[in-house]
C-alpha positions as CSV (number, residue, x, y, z in Angstrom):
1,M,-60.4,49.9,23.0
2,T,-58.8,48.9,19.8
3,L,-58.6,45.6,17.7
4,P,-55.3,44.5,16.9
5,T,-55.0,44.7,12.5
6,N,-55.3,41.4,12.3
7,I,-58.6,40.6,13.9
8,Q,-59.5,44.0,12.4
9,L,-59.2,42.9,8.6
10,L,-60.8,39.6,9.7
11,L,-64.1,41.2,10.5
12,S,-64.3,42.9,7.7
13,E,-64.5,40.2,5.8
14,A,-67.7,39.5,8.0
15,T,-71.3,39.4,7.0
16,S,-74.5,40.1,8.9
17,P,-75.9,37.7,11.1
18,L,-78.3,34.8,9.4
19,S,-81.6,34.1,10.0
20,R,-82.7,30.3,11.0
21,E,-83.4,30.5,7.6
22,E,-80.3,31.3,6.2
23,E,-78.2,29.2,8.5
24,A,-80.3,25.7,7.1
25,M,-79.7,26.8,3.6
26,L,-76.1,27.9,3.5
27,F,-75.5,23.9,5.9
28,R,-77.8,22.8,3.1
29,K,-75.5,24.3,0.6
30,G,-71.7,23.0,2.5
31,D,-71.2,26.3,2.5
32,I,-69.0,26.8,5.3
33,E,-67.1,29.9,4.8
34,A,-70.0,31.6,4.8
35,L,-70.9,30.9,7.6
36,T,-67.6,30.9,9.4
37,K,-67.9,34.8,8.0
38,A,-71.4,35.4,9.9
39,Y,-70.1,34.3,12.6
40,L,-66.4,36.4,13.0
41,P,-67.8,38.6,15.0
42,L,-69.5,36.9,17.8
43,V,-66.1,34.4,18.1
44,V,-64.4,38.0,18.0
45,S,-66.5,39.1,21.1
46,I,-66.0,36.0,22.8
47,A,-62.9,36.5,22.4
48,Q,-62.3,39.5,24.1
49,K,-64.6,38.7,26.9
50,M,-62.2,36.0,27.8
51,R,-58.9,38.2,27.3
52,C,-56.0,37.6,29.7
53,L,-52.6,39.3,30.2
54,W,-50.9,35.6,29.2
55,V,-53.2,35.3,26.1
56,E,-52.7,37.1,23.1
57,E,-56.2,37.9,21.4
58,D,-55.7,37.1,17.7
59,E,-54.5,33.5,19.5
60,L,-57.9,33.5,21.5
61,V,-60.0,34.7,18.2
62,S,-57.7,31.5,16.5
63,E,-58.1,28.9,18.2
64,G,-62.5,29.8,19.1
65,L,-62.4,29.9,15.0
66,V,-61.3,26.7,15.3
67,K,-64.1,25.2,17.7
68,L,-66.5,27.5,15.6
69,V,-65.2,25.8,12.3
70,E,-65.2,22.2,14.4
71,C,-68.6,23.0,15.5
72,L,-69.8,23.4,12.1
73,R,-69.1,20.1,10.5
74,A,-70.8,18.4,14.2
75,F,-74.0,20.8,13.1
76,D,-76.9,19.0,12.5
77,V,-79.7,21.3,10.8
78,D,-82.2,19.5,11.4
79,R,-81.9,18.1,14.8
80,N,-80.7,21.3,16.8
81,N,-82.2,24.2,17.4
82,G,-79.7,26.9,16.9
83,L,-76.3,27.3,15.3
84,C,-75.2,30.3,17.6
85,A,-76.7,28.0,20.7
86,Y,-75.1,25.1,20.0
87,F,-71.5,26.5,19.1
88,T,-71.0,29.8,22.0
89,P,-70.6,27.3,25.0
90,A,-68.8,25.1,22.9
91,V,-66.4,28.5,22.0
92,Y,-66.5,29.2,25.1
93,R,-65.2,25.8,26.6
94,H,-62.5,25.5,24.1
95,L,-61.5,28.9,25.1
96,D,-61.5,28.4,28.9
97,Q,-59.5,24.9,28.1
98,F,-56.5,26.7,26.4
99,I,-56.0,29.4,28.6
100,Q,-55.8,27.0,31.0
101,G,-53.1,25.3,29.2
102,Q,-51.2,28.5,28.7
103,A,-51.2,29.4,31.9
104,K,-49.6,26.1,32.9
105,H,-46.8,27.2,30.6
106,S,-46.4,30.4,31.8
107,I,-45.9,30.0,35.6
108,G,-42.2,28.9,35.3
109,R,-41.5,31.7,32.7
110,V,-39.3,34.7,33.7
111,S,-39.1,37.7,31.2
112,G,-36.2,36.9,28.7
113,G,-38.3,33.1,28.1
114,A,-36.0,31.9,30.2
115,V,-36.6,29.4,33.3
116,P,-34.8,28.4,36.3
117,Q,-33.8,25.4,36.6
118,A,-33.9,23.3,39.7
119,P,-30.9,21.6,41.5
120,E,-31.0,17.6,39.5
121,N,-31.3,16.4,43.1
122,E,-33.8,19.1,44.7
123,E,-37.6,19.4,44.1
124,Y,-39.0,22.7,44.1
125,D,-41.9,22.9,47.3
126,L,-45.1,24.2,45.1
127,I,-46.8,23.0,48.9
128,N,-45.1,25.7,50.0
129,A,-45.2,27.9,47.2
130,L,-48.6,28.2,47.7
131,N,-49.0,29.2,50.7
132,G,-47.2,32.5,50.1
133,L,-50.8,33.2,48.0
134,E,-53.7,34.9,49.3
135,P,-56.8,32.2,50.7
136,L,-58.6,32.6,47.6
137,E,-55.8,32.5,45.5
138,R,-54.4,29.7,46.7
139,V,-57.9,27.7,46.3
140,L,-58.2,28.8,42.7
141,V,-55.1,28.0,41.5
142,K,-55.6,24.2,43.3
143,Y,-59.0,24.0,41.8
144,F,-57.8,25.4,38.6
145,Y,-55.1,23.4,37.7
146,G,-56.6,20.3,39.5
147,I,-54.0,19.7,42.3
148,D,-55.4,17.5,45.2
149,R,-58.5,17.3,43.0
150,E,-59.2,14.8,40.4
151,K,-60.1,17.1,37.5
152,P,-59.3,21.0,37.3
153,M,-62.1,23.3,37.3
154,A,-63.1,26.0,34.2
155,L,-63.0,29.8,35.6
156,W,-66.8,29.4,34.6
157,E,-67.2,26.2,36.7
158,L,-65.5,28.1,39.8
159,S,-68.2,31.1,39.4
160,A,-71.0,28.8,39.6
161,H,-69.0,26.6,42.6
162,W,-69.3,29.6,44.3
163,G,-72.7,30.6,43.6
164,H,-71.1,33.1,41.0
165,R,-70.1,35.4,44.0
166,F,-66.7,36.0,42.1
167,S,-67.5,37.0,38.0
168,I,-65.3,34.6,35.5
169,E,-63.3,38.3,34.9
170,R,-62.1,38.6,38.4
171,L,-61.5,35.0,38.9
172,K,-59.2,35.8,35.8
173,K,-57.2,38.8,36.6
174,T,-57.3,36.5,40.7
175,L,-55.9,33.8,39.0
176,A,-53.9,36.0,36.6
177,S,-52.4,37.4,40.1
178,A,-51.9,34.4,42.2
179,I,-49.6,33.2,38.5
180,E,-47.1,36.4,38.9
181,K,-46.8,36.4,42.3
182,L,-45.8,32.1,42.2
183,K,-43.7,33.4,39.8
184,N,-42.5,35.2,41.5
185,I,-41.7,33.1,44.9
186,Y,-40.6,30.5,42.6
187,I,-37.5,32.6,41.5
188,E,-36.9,33.7,44.7
189,G,-36.8,30.1,46.3
190,M,-34.4,28.9,43.4
191,A,-32.3,31.8,44.2
192,E,-31.9,30.8,47.5
193,R,-30.6,27.5,46.1
């Protein structure tokens, strides 16, 4: 798979991985730029693993880099074991939340960016739309968006919740398929009104 040009340019500036001693030295010098360049390939790798239909890969890399820099500023080299162990889960969580946010915006979109508007006095019935999904898709959408629940669940939480019977990648594809079906159900429902 070929990386987008802007990501290739970023990776051309990356440095080799750091030992813990090099990491500590750069932290003490306050060289955030050198640390960012050293861990850039890992952020790109995480972004590639979390790639989905409704978010561009370079957006994921950018968001991952934002979280990396945030982690670099909060990291305590004397207290924490290693930077990679510290920031990797944080980047995964941040990207997962970012993808969830983007998915919420994409549910109502149709090609061309126009969003059909429901008549003022009528509210579109989400429950009926969810009933048009397969059982796994319906449960996944409800858990992911926190419908009939206290809070939404991230894909990695859902995978763990179901005993890792479904990989994060499979859940991501299933969710993307469910969102497409919901869009179509929504559009059909609006056309009937």
